[in-house]
N, CA, C and O of each residue as an XYZ file, in Angstrom:
312
protein
N       0.843     -1.170      0.000
C       0.000      0.000      0.000
C       0.891      1.237      0.000
O       1.894      1.265      0.714
N       0.552      2.256     -0.780
C       1.338      3.483     -0.871
C       1.123      4.404      0.313
O       0.159      4.268      1.066
N       2.030      5.328      0.457
C       1.923      6.318      1.522
C       1.219      7.557      0.992
O       1.338      7.900     -0.184
N       0.495      8.215      1.862
C      -0.188      9.448      1.496
C       0.685     10.621      1.921
O       1.032     10.748      3.095
N       1.036     11.468      0.981
C       1.825     12.659      1.303
C       0.890     13.736      1.822
O      -0.178     13.979      1.261
N       1.306     14.370      2.894
C       0.506     15.459      3.455
C       1.266     16.763      3.301
O       2.445     16.857      3.643
N       0.590     17.744      2.792
C       1.196     19.066      2.676
C       0.202     20.088      3.207
O      -1.000     19.828      3.245
N       0.705     21.260      3.622
C      -0.212     22.268      4.157
C      -1.169     22.775      3.090
O      -0.799     22.927      1.926
N      -2.385     23.030      3.496
C      -3.354     23.648      2.595
C      -3.161     25.155      2.665
O      -2.967     25.706      3.749
N      -3.210     25.812      1.544
C      -3.030     27.254      1.509
C      -4.290     27.872      0.922
O      -4.731     27.516     -0.170
N      -4.853     28.803      1.674
C      -6.047     29.496      1.219
C      -5.750     30.982      1.214
O      -5.234     31.510      2.199
N      -6.058     31.650      0.147
C      -5.863     33.086      0.069
C      -7.217     33.702     -0.244
O      -7.593     33.855     -1.406
N      -7.934     34.050      0.800
C      -9.279     34.579      0.625
C      -9.540     35.703      1.622
O      -8.913     35.770      2.679
N     -10.451     36.562      1.278
C     -10.936     37.571      2.205
C     -12.285     37.070      2.683
O     -13.186     36.820      1.883
N     -12.417     36.923      4.004
C     -13.631     36.318      4.539
C     -14.185     37.132      5.693
O     -13.507     37.998      6.247
N     -15.409     36.845      6.040
C     -16.056     37.466      7.186
C     -15.527     36.852      8.472
O     -15.125     35.688      8.481
N     -15.520     37.620      9.564
C     -15.036     37.080     10.839
C     -15.701     35.770     11.243
O     -15.037     34.894     11.797
N     -16.991     35.618     10.979
C     -17.676     34.368     11.338
C     -17.096     33.188     10.570
O     -17.019     32.080     11.100
N     -16.691     33.417      9.339
C     -16.081     32.346      8.548
C     -14.728     31.955      9.121
O     -14.404     30.770      9.201
N     -13.933     32.947      9.520
C     -12.623     32.660     10.104
C     -12.799     31.871     11.393
O     -12.087     30.894     11.625
N     -13.731     32.282     12.224
C     -13.991     31.583     13.480
C     -14.391     30.141     13.206
O     -13.915     29.230     13.883
N     -15.255     29.922     12.228
C     -15.690     28.569     11.884
C     -14.567     27.718     11.331
O     -14.422     26.554     11.703
N     -13.771     28.295     10.440
C     -12.642     27.565      9.860
C     -11.649     27.202     10.953
O     -11.133     26.085     10.975
N     -11.376     28.134     11.859
C     -10.441     27.876     12.958
C     -10.952     26.740     13.839
O     -10.170     25.891     14.268
N     -12.243     26.716     14.109
C     -12.823     25.661     14.947
C     -12.730     24.293     14.271
O     -12.390     23.300     14.915
N     -13.030     24.244     12.986
C     -12.944     22.979     12.249
C     -11.501     22.480     12.227
O     -11.239     21.300     12.463
N     -10.577     23.383     11.943
C      -9.166     22.986     11.904
C      -8.708     22.481     13.267
O      -7.983     21.490     13.351
N      -9.126     23.153     14.326
C      -8.747     22.709     15.673
C      -9.269     21.306     15.945
O      -8.554     20.474     16.503
N     -10.510     21.040     15.554
C     -11.104     19.718     15.796
C     -10.410     18.625     14.987
O     -10.438     17.455     15.369
N      -9.788     19.005     13.869
C      -9.069     18.053     13.021
C      -7.566     18.048     13.311
O      -6.793     17.391     12.614
N      -7.164     18.790     14.347
C      -5.754     18.888     14.732
C      -4.889     19.456     13.599
O      -3.781     18.983     13.346
N      -5.423     20.481     12.926
C      -4.709     21.169     11.849
C      -4.323     22.552     12.361
O      -5.173     23.303     12.840
N      -3.040     22.883     12.259
C      -2.584     24.212     12.666
C      -2.782     25.174     11.507
O      -2.492     24.848     10.355
N      -3.274     26.353     11.823
C      -3.570     27.370     10.817
C      -2.472     28.431     10.840
O      -2.060     28.890     11.906
N      -2.010     28.811      9.666
C      -1.065     29.912      9.513
C      -1.794     31.036      8.792
O      -2.222     30.879      7.649
N      -1.931     32.170      9.469
C      -2.595     33.325      8.858
C      -1.527     34.257      8.310
O      -0.559     34.577      9.001
N      -1.703     34.686      7.078
C      -0.719     35.603      6.509
C      -1.394     36.879      6.056
O      -2.608     36.935      5.862
N      -0.571     37.902      5.894
C      -1.091     39.194      5.467
C      -1.630     40.029      6.619
O      -2.459     40.913      6.405
N      -1.170     39.761      7.840
C      -1.643     40.502      9.002
C      -1.012     41.891      8.972
O       0.212     42.024      8.972
N      -1.856     42.927      8.945
C      -1.356     44.293      8.817
C      -1.728     45.197      9.979
O      -1.169     46.286     10.107
N      -2.656     44.777     10.828
C      -3.088     45.652     11.924
C      -3.171     44.887     13.241
O      -3.268     43.660     13.267
N      -3.130     45.653     14.338
C      -3.292     45.068     15.670
C      -4.669     44.392     15.784
O      -4.796     43.329     16.391
N      -5.680     45.013     15.204
C      -7.034     44.449     15.288
C      -7.100     43.078     14.615
O      -7.730     42.161     15.142
N      -6.454     42.933     13.453
C      -6.420     41.626     12.790
C      -5.706     40.600     13.663
O      -6.186     39.479     13.836
N      -4.550     40.993     14.214
C      -3.794     40.092     15.087
C      -4.629     39.684     16.297
O      -4.693     38.504     16.643
N      -5.266     40.661     16.939
C      -6.067     40.368     18.132
C      -7.234     39.435     17.817
O      -7.524     38.508     18.573
N      -7.897     39.691     16.697
C      -9.018     38.833     16.313
C      -8.547     37.390     16.086
O      -9.170     36.447     16.576
N      -7.459     37.226     15.351
C      -6.962     35.874     15.081
C      -6.543     35.172     16.364
O      -6.812     33.982     16.527
N      -5.892     35.881     17.278
C      -5.533     35.282     18.561
C      -6.780     34.832     19.312
O      -6.774     33.791     19.970
N      -7.854     35.620     19.213
C      -9.099     35.265     19.919
C      -9.735     33.993     19.367
O     -10.529     33.349     20.053
N      -9.394     33.626     18.133
C      -9.938     32.400     17.541
C      -9.021     31.200     17.761
O      -9.340     30.077     17.373
N      -7.862     31.463     18.400
C      -6.922     30.370     18.655
C      -5.828     30.238     17.614
O      -4.996     29.335     17.699
N      -5.821     31.133     16.626
C      -4.772     31.102     15.609
C      -3.560     31.844     16.156
O      -3.643     33.024     16.495
N      -2.435     31.144     16.237
C      -1.234     31.751     16.816
C      -0.077     31.852     15.825
O       0.921     32.512     16.116
N      -0.190     31.219     14.674
C       0.853     31.317     13.654
C       0.436     32.389     12.652
O      -0.569     32.238     11.957
N       1.211     33.472     12.581
C       0.853     34.596     11.724
C       2.096     35.213     11.116
O       3.195     35.087     11.656
N       1.911     35.885      9.980
C       2.974     36.678      9.371
C       2.326     37.833      8.635
O       1.156     37.781      8.256
N       3.106     38.863      8.445
C       2.605     40.018      7.714
C       3.333     41.285      8.107
O       4.228     41.260      8.951
N       2.948     42.400      7.493
C       3.590     43.689      7.748
C       3.504     44.099      9.209
O       4.379     44.817      9.693
N       2.472     43.660      9.925
C       2.363     44.036     11.337
C       3.602     43.586     12.111
O       4.040     44.266     13.039
N       4.154     42.456     11.733
C       5.291     41.892     12.454
C       6.630     42.342     11.880
O       7.551     42.637     12.641
N       6.755     42.399     10.582
C       8.019     42.807      9.963
C       7.797     43.133      8.500
O       7.042     42.456      7.803
N       8.463     44.173      8.051
C       8.436     44.530      6.633
C       9.424     43.632      5.890
O      10.451     43.255      6.454
N       9.135     43.287      4.650
C      10.075     42.465      3.895
C      11.363     43.239      3.634
O      11.348     44.464      3.516
N      12.466     42.519      3.545
C      13.745     43.154      3.271
C      14.605     42.242      2.417
O      14.550     41.019      2.548
N      15.389     42.834      1.554
C      16.285     42.068      0.707
C      17.548     41.736      1.503
O      18.211     42.620      2.047
N      17.865     40.431      1.556
C      19.052     39.952      2.252
C      19.111     40.404      3.701
O      20.180     40.725      4.220
N      17.983     40.427      4.330
C      17.938     40.876      5.712
C      16.857     40.092      6.439
O      15.749     39.923      5.931
N      17.180     39.629      7.600
C      16.209     38.934      8.431
C      15.722     39.913      9.479
O      16.481     40.348     10.346
N      14.462     40.250      9.391
C      13.905     41.211     10.329
C      13.686     40.569     11.680
O      13.425     39.370     11.784
N      13.795     41.380     12.707
C      13.434     40.915     14.042
C      12.084     41.519     14.386
O      11.791     42.661     14.033
N      11.279     40.749     15.071
C       9.953     41.206     15.435
C      10.038     41.897     16.787
O      10.452     41.277     17.767
N       9.655     43.168     16.860
C       9.699     43.855     18.145
C       8.670     43.266     19.114
O       7.590     42.841     18.704
N       9.017     43.248     20.391
C       8.082     42.748     21.396
C       6.758     43.507     21.367
O       5.713     42.950     21.704
N       6.803     44.775     20.965
C       5.582     45.582     20.947
C       4.554     45.054     19.950
O       3.374     45.388     20.062
N       4.959     44.255     18.996
C       4.011     43.695     18.020
C       3.014     42.762     18.702
O       1.921     42.545     18.181
N       3.372     42.215     19.846
C       2.486     41.287     20.566
C       1.758     41.935     21.719
O       1.003     41.268     22.428
N       1.969     43.221     21.920
C       1.268     43.906     23.024
C       0.052     44.621     22.540
O      -0.652     45.247     23.333
């Protein structure tokens, strides 16, 4: 019997908060970790944290840079 390869699912959509909450709940029940990208504001970060999503990336945390690894200031999480 062959092996099933598992890779992360990537969704790039703009959705209503109720949809995000529902998707987060389904993923949690299936033991799937969610990575949210494109986070640009404190409000977006706070909302995602309230749904249990803790993996995030976006301008709120660090601006992109060529040949440079940005550090995330502690204030991004306050």
